[in-house]
Structure formats: structure tokens, C-alpha cells
N, C-alpha and C positions, 0 to 999 in steps of 0.2 A: 504494500499499499504506500502510494505516495501522496503526502498531503501538501497542497499546495495552496497558500493564502495570498498569493500576489493579487495585489489590487484592493486587498482587505485593510481596513485600518483598525488597530487594536489599542484599547487603553486598559493598562494593568496598575491598580491600585497598590501603593506600597510596593514597589518593584525595585527598590535600590539595593536589594540583598536578598538571600534565602529563596523561598519558594517562589516570590514575585519576580525576582530577578531571572530565576531557572525560566519561568513561564514566557517572560518578555524575550530572552534570548532565544528560546524555542520558537517564538512566533516570528521573530526576525529571521531565522534559519529558514523558515517556511515561507519567506518572501512577503511578510505583512509590513505595512507601515505601522510602528510601535511609538508610542507614548509610555515613557517611563514616568512614574510619580513618587514623589517622596517629599518629606516637611523641608529638607536642607538642600541648597542649591549645589554644594560641594559633592554631597553624595549624589544626587542626580546626574551632574555632570561625570562623575567618575563612572556611575552605572552606564551611562549612553556611551561613553568613551569605550569601556570594556566590551559592550556588545558589539560596537563598530569594530573593534579591534579582532574580535573572534570571528567576525564574519556573518554577511547575512545575505538572504537571499533575492536581495535586490531593492527591497524597501528600504524607507527612509526611518531613522531613529531619533527621536525627539524627546524633551524633558518637558515635565510641567512640575513646577515647585509649588506645593498645595497640601494643606491638612485636611485631608479628606474625614477627618474624625469631627470637623466643624461644618456649621451650615455656610459659613462664609467661604471656607476652603472648597466645599463642593461647588457653589456657585462661581467661585473663580475659574474652576476646571470646565465648567460648562460654557463659559463665556469663551475661553480659550480653545475648546474642543466641543462644538456643538452636536456633533454629527459622527458618530463612530460605528462601524460593523459589529466590533468584538468588544464587550465590555466585561472585564475580569475584576470581581471584587476580593482583593487579598489583603487590603490593609486590615489590621485588628489591634484589640487592645488586651492584653493578657494580665489578667489578676493573680499572682501567686498567692493564693491564701485560702486558708480553710473557711467554712461558713463563718463560725463565730468571731473570726478575724477579719471579715471583710465588711469594710464600711459602707454605707449607702452611697458615698461618693464614688467608690470602686464599681459597686453596681449600675450606677447611673452612667460612669464613662464607658463601661464595658457594652452596654445597651446602646450608647450614644454611638459609638465607633463602629460597632460590630454589626447593627442592625440598622438604626434609624438613619444614619448617613448613607449607607447602601441603598437603602429605600429611595433616599433623596436623590441619589445620583441616577439610580434607574430610572425613577420617574421622569427625569429630565432627558434623560437619552433614548428611552424607549421609544416615544413616538416616531421618531426618525426611521429607526428599525422597521417598525410596523408600516409606516407609509412606503418603505422600498421594498416590503414584503421578503426580507431576510436580514437575519441579526442572531447575534449568540450572545448570552449573558450568564457567565458563571459566577457562582458564588463559592469561594473557599471556605468550607466550613471546617469540620474536625470528626474524628473519631469520638471526641468528647462531646459531641452533639448527640451520640447514641449511648454512651456509657459516660455520663459526666463525672469526671474525677473529683474526689472530695477536696484535693488540694487546688484545684483549678475551678471551683464550682460557677463562679461568676461568669468565667468565661464558657464552661461547658453549656451552661443555661442559655447564654447569650447566642451561642452556635446552634444550639437546636431552634430557637427562634429564627435565626438565620436560614435554617434549612426548610422551616416551615413558610417563611417568605419565599422562597425560590420556588416551591411547590404551587403556593398560591398565584404566584405571578402568571407562571406557565399555564395554570388551569383558566386562568382569565382571559388568556389570548389563543384560544385553539385556531388551528387552521391558518396561523399567521405567518408561516415562514420563519417566525423568530422562535428559537428553542430558549430555554432557562433551565440550567442544571445547577446541581451542587457537587463539588468533590470534597471527599473527607479524606484529607491524610491523617496518617497515624503521627506516632513521635518521629520527627524529621531532623537530620543533623544539619540544620542550618547555621548560620553564623551566630545567631540568639542562643541557641541550644549549645553550640560549641563552647562559648564564652562560660554558659552555666556550667559545663562539665569540666571545663579546664583545671578548676582547684582540684580535682580527683587525680590528674595527671600531675600537677605541681606537687602534690602531697605525697607521691609514689604509689597511690592506691591502685592505679591503672598506668599501663605502659604508653598508651597513647590514647587519642580520643575516640578511636574505634572500639577500643577494648573499654572504655568510660562508657561509651553509648550501649554496648552490648550488656554491661553490668546493670545498667539502668533499665534496659528492657527486662532482664531477667527478673529484677526485683519489683518493679513496678508495672509492668505489662506482661505478665507471665503467660497470657493467652497469645502471645503472637507467635505466628506460625514462620515468620521471617527470621526470627531470632536476632535482628538488629534493627537499627533505625533505617528509615528509608532514605534517600538521597533527595535533595530538592528536584533533580531532573527527572526522578522516577515520576514525581507528581506532575511536573511540567508536561511529560509525554502525553498524559491522558487529557491535559486541559487543553494541549494543542490540538489533540484529535477531537475534542468536543468542539472546539471552534471551527471544525473543517466541513465542507460538504457531505463527507462520508459519514457524519455523525448526524444527518438530518431526521434519523428515526428514533434519537434519544431525547425524550422531553420530559421534564419535570420529574429527572431521576437523580437520586443521591448514588452517586458514584464513588466507591472506596477505592484508597490507595493507602490502606492502613496495616500493610504485612500481616493481615489476618487477626489484627487484635481485638475486633470485635466479635465476641463467639456466638453470633447467631446467624441463622439461615436467611432471615429478612432484615 
């Protein structure tokens, strides 16, 4: 299967690093015109340069500096890019805390960034897709949406809501030519998690990050069938496919790249 996104324009929120960056790079290699998004100009510029240096399929790579976790940030993005073919919601707020330790402010921030502003951005960019009769909206949720972890409860609950949002939007536009789906990564060895695991290596409890990640999976996600964390590129591969013409029959679906962590059939 050869995926060709030539002529398509893609916007990926929170794409200066990790899963978002891998998605943007994958879209660029498939020929799409790609918009990188982040809150800091230096990180956005570095991500754009890295993707260009890594090669693309002929499309252009640009950056948009904006905080998609705020209404003002979303509005500034829509002004800069009012029409895209592919919208990927990757930006997220992660609150690392158990229920009794999670403040109201953390709950509000999790839903503000992970759900409300994603809905706002979709509401602004969806009409052009519907008018064109083709579009792709992809929400990056999490295996935490299905099995909310106690240590990330606000994050998990907000991702459950985001997954419901994706299904509800899809159900409201049947036969439109626009597909809306969600992708559920499992624990993924992105830059953020690498920084969190690095103290294990520094303290000599693991020889390298891969060993530290495998130990985390064994201790905290023992249901994993993969036995390791996923790579951001493994998540990106599915997202790029869902953005293509080949995925036209996949609509309103939660698609897992969780390494088999979720121990259920459905």
C-alpha cells in the first residue's frame, strides 16, 4: 500500500516533539503540506527545520505558534489557516496525580486543553471540509481513555470525553465524505516520558532508557502484549493511514496502538 497525501493540507496540534512531531513528519513524507504547531517559536522553528532536513514528499512545511489550550490560541490558528484537509488533535495537558491530590484547577485545565479547545478548533475547521466533501479529523486519545489509571485520573477521564466527542461528531455528519476517528496510543517513549524515566538510568537502576521503559511497562502495564513502550513513529503510521483515501471506510472508530495494554475484546 502506498499512501499519497499530495495536495492535502494537514494541521497537527502540539507537534514540535513526540507523537505529534512523528505524525507531522509522516504526513510530510507522504506529500502533504504540513503545519507544525507549538507554543514556543524556537521549538516550532526547530521542528520545521528537522522535518525539512529529514526529507518530505514535495509538500511545504510551515509553523504556527499558538497555544491550542486557550480560546485565543485557537482563534489565532483559524485566522492563519482557515481551511485544512486533515486536522490532528495531539496537544494535551497531562496531570500526574491521583484523585485526592488533583485540584479543581488541574481538572479544569485537563478538560480545557484536551476537550473544549479541541471541540472549538474542529467546529471552526469542519465546515470547509464538509463543503468540499472530503476531510479527516483525528483525535489522539489514549489507552487511559478505556482504562483510566489512578495516577493520571484527570487525564484519563478527559481522554474518555475526547473519544466520545470524536464518535459524536462522526455520527452527526454521516455520508459527508469527512471521517472522524480517534487513535489510542499506549505508553509511548516520547521525549516527555524519556525525561521522566531518565532518573532511573542516572541512578543506575536501568542501563538505558529502553530498559527503564520496559521495567515501567512490567510494573505498571503488566497487561501489555508488546512488552515495551511504543515508538512515536508506530503511532504516526496509523494516523497517516487514517488521513489517507485508503481509510475512507473507517469512521467514528477508536483505533488502538496500545501494545495490547487494554485487556478487552472491544
